[in-house]
C-alpha positions in Angstrom: -27.8 30.7 5.4 -30.9 29.7 3.5 -33.0 32.4 1.5 -36.1 33.2 2.6 -36.9 31.7 -0.9 -35.9 28.3 0.5 -37.4 28.6 3.8 -40.4 29.1 1.8 -39.9 26.0 -0.3 -42.8 22.6 0.9 -41.2 20.4 3.4 -40.3 17.9 1.0 -38.8 19.7 -1.3 -36.6 21.4 1.5 -36.0 18.0 2.3 -34.9 16.9 -1.2 -32.5 19.7 -1.8 -31.6 18.8 2.1 -30.1 14.7 1.3 -28.5 15.6 -1.9 -26.0 18.0 -0.5 -25.4 16.3 2.8 -24.3 12.7 0.9 -22.2 15.4 -1.6 -20.3 16.8 1.3 -20.4 13.1 3.2 -18.2 12.1 -0.2 -16.8 15.7 -0.7 -14.9 18.4 1.4 -16.7 21.9 1.2 -13.9 22.9 -1.3 -14.6 19.4 -3.6 -18.1 19.2 -3.8 -19.2 19.6 -6.7 -22.9 21.3 -7.4 -24.0 20.0 -10.3 -23.8 16.4 -8.1 -26.6 18.0 -5.8 -28.9 19.9 -8.8 -28.9 16.2 -9.8 -29.9 14.6 -7.1 -32.5 17.3 -5.9 -33.9 17.3 -9.0 -33.5 21.5 -9.6 -31.8 23.3 -12.1 -28.7 25.5 -11.1 -30.7 28.7 -11.3 -32.6 28.0 -8.6 -30.2 26.7 -6.4 -28.8 30.1 -6.7 -32.3 31.1 -5.5 -31.8 28.8 -2.1 -28.2 29.5 -1.0 -25.6 32.2 -1.8 -23.2 30.0 -2.2 -21.8 26.8 -1.7 -20.2 27.2 1.9 -23.4 28.7 3.1 -25.3 25.5 2.1 -23.0 23.6 3.5 -22.9 26.0 6.9 -26.4 25.3 7.2 -26.6 21.0 6.4 -24.0 21.1 9.7 -26.3 22.8 11.7 -29.2 21.3 10.7 -27.8 18.0 11.9 -26.1 19.4 15.1 -29.4 20.7 16.1 -31.5 17.4 15.1 -27.6 16.2 17.2 -28.6 18.5 20.6 -32.3 17.6 20.7 -31.5 13.7 20.5 -28.5 14.7 23.1 -31.6 16.8 25.7 -32.0 14.1 28.2 -28.8 13.5 29.3 -29.4 17.5 30.5 -31.7 16.6 33.3 -28.3 15.1 35.1 -26.3 18.7 34.3 -25.6 21.0 37.7 -27.1 17.8 39.8 -25.7 14.3 39.2 -21.5 14.4 39.6 -20.0 16.6 36.1 -18.6 12.9 35.1 -22.1 10.9 35.5 -23.5 13.9 33.5 -20.8 13.7 30.8 -20.9 10.0 30.6 -24.6 9.9 30.0 -24.1 12.6 27.2 -21.3 11.3 25.7 -23.0 7.9 24.9 -26.5 9.7 23.8 -24.1 11.3 21.3 -22.4 8.4 20.6 -26.5 6.3 19.8 -27.6 9.9 17.9 -24.0 9.2 15.2 -24.2 5.7 15.4 -28.2 5.8 14.1 -27.1 8.6 11.3 -24.3 7.5 9.5 -24.6 10.8 7.1 -23.5 13.5 10.4 -20.7 11.1 10.8 -19.9 10.8 6.6 -19.6 14.5 7.3 -18.0 15.0 10.4 -15.3 12.9 8.6 -15.2 15.2 6.3 -15.2 17.9 8.3 -12.3 17.2 10.6 -9.5 15.5 7.4 -10.5 19.4 5.7 -10.0 21.9 8.7 -9.9 25.0 7.4 -11.4 27.2 5.9 -15.2 27.2 7.1 -14.5 23.8 8.1 -12.1 24.7 10.8 -14.5 27.9 11.9 -17.2 25.2 12.3 -14.8 23.1 14.2 -13.8 25.9 16.1 -17.1 27.5 17.0 -18.6 23.4 18.5 -15.5 23.0 20.8 -16.3 25.9 21.9 -19.6 25.5 22.8 -18.8 22.4 24.4 -16.1 23.7 26.5 -18.0 26.7 27.9 -20.8 24.3 29.0 -18.2 21.1 30.5 -16.8 24.4 32.5 -19.6 25.8 33.8 -20.9 22.2 35.5 -16.7 21.7 36.4 -16.9 24.6 38.4 -19.8 24.0 39.7 -18.6 20.1 40.9 -15.1 22.2 42.2 -17.2 24.6 45.0 -19.2 21.3 45.4 -16.3 19.2 46.7 -16.4 16.7 44.1 -13.4 17.5 42.2 -10.5 18.3 43.4 -10.1 22.3 43.4 -6.3 21.5 42.5 -7.3 20.2 39.2 -7.6 22.0 36.0 -10.8 23.0 35.1 -10.0 24.1 31.5 -7.3 21.2 31.3 -10.3 18.9 31.7 -12.8 20.7 29.6 -10.7 20.3 26.8 -10.5 16.9 27.4 -13.8 16.0 26.8 -13.4 18.2 24.4 -11.3 15.9 23.0 -13.4 12.8 24.3 -16.5 14.0 22.0 -15.1 15.0 19.2 -12.0 13.4 18.3 -12.4 10.1 20.0 -15.2 9.6 18.0 -14.2 10.6 15.0 -10.9 8.6 15.2 -13.3 4.8 16.2 -14.9 5.7 12.8 -12.4 5.9 10.8 -10.8 3.0 13.0 -13.5 1.2 12.0 -14.7 0.2 15.2 -18.1 1.7 15.8 -20.3 -0.4 17.3 -22.0 1.1 21.2 -20.7 -2.0 22.8 -17.7 -0.6 21.7 -18.1 3.2 22.6 -19.4 1.8 26.2 -16.3 -0.1 27.2 -14.0 2.7 25.9 -16.2 5.4 27.8 -16.3 3.5 31.1 -12.4 2.3 31.1 -11.4 6.5 30.6 -14.3 7.4 33.1 -12.5 5.1 35.7 -9.7 6.5 34.6 -11.3 10.4 35.3 -12.7 9.0 39.1 -9.7 7.2 39.6 -6.5 8.3 38.9 -3.4 5.8 37.5 -1.8 5.8 40.8 -1.3 2.1 42.4 
């Protein structure tokens, strides 16, 4: 995490350092990222960087969690339907807003690619944390809908929550790697998948 020295910096300088770090971590995973590139792009000294962050991993975690907080804020309007509309309707709006945020913020997509392509060490811990947060949120709403009779009690809540976690993380990364990222493609894929979830596969 950043030191108080970093947090006391003017907003412009903080932003310059963070943008340089985002660019570097979007090109190379945390193990391969070169601090010299961040230092050069940010226009600071190596000594200053170590006054701001104890190590490269702390900087990486802070970068990722800062962007995640911005992303969560963008998705927040979807929560107006949380435990009000059926879970699948909430999840559809959640997923589409989340995807829209990523399309508007390409550096976050590049960070995600590096994160999932090198899922070990600190990256693996970040993935596990993100996935558990999603899973817990989805599980509560799924169980709520089961009590309301909207979702069949025969459905495994855990399996459905895991499927939704996969959808909101892995599927987007796959589409990104396959160069299929557009809001129309994402909406079509989401609608087709949600139709299967709601209606099943039986004729």
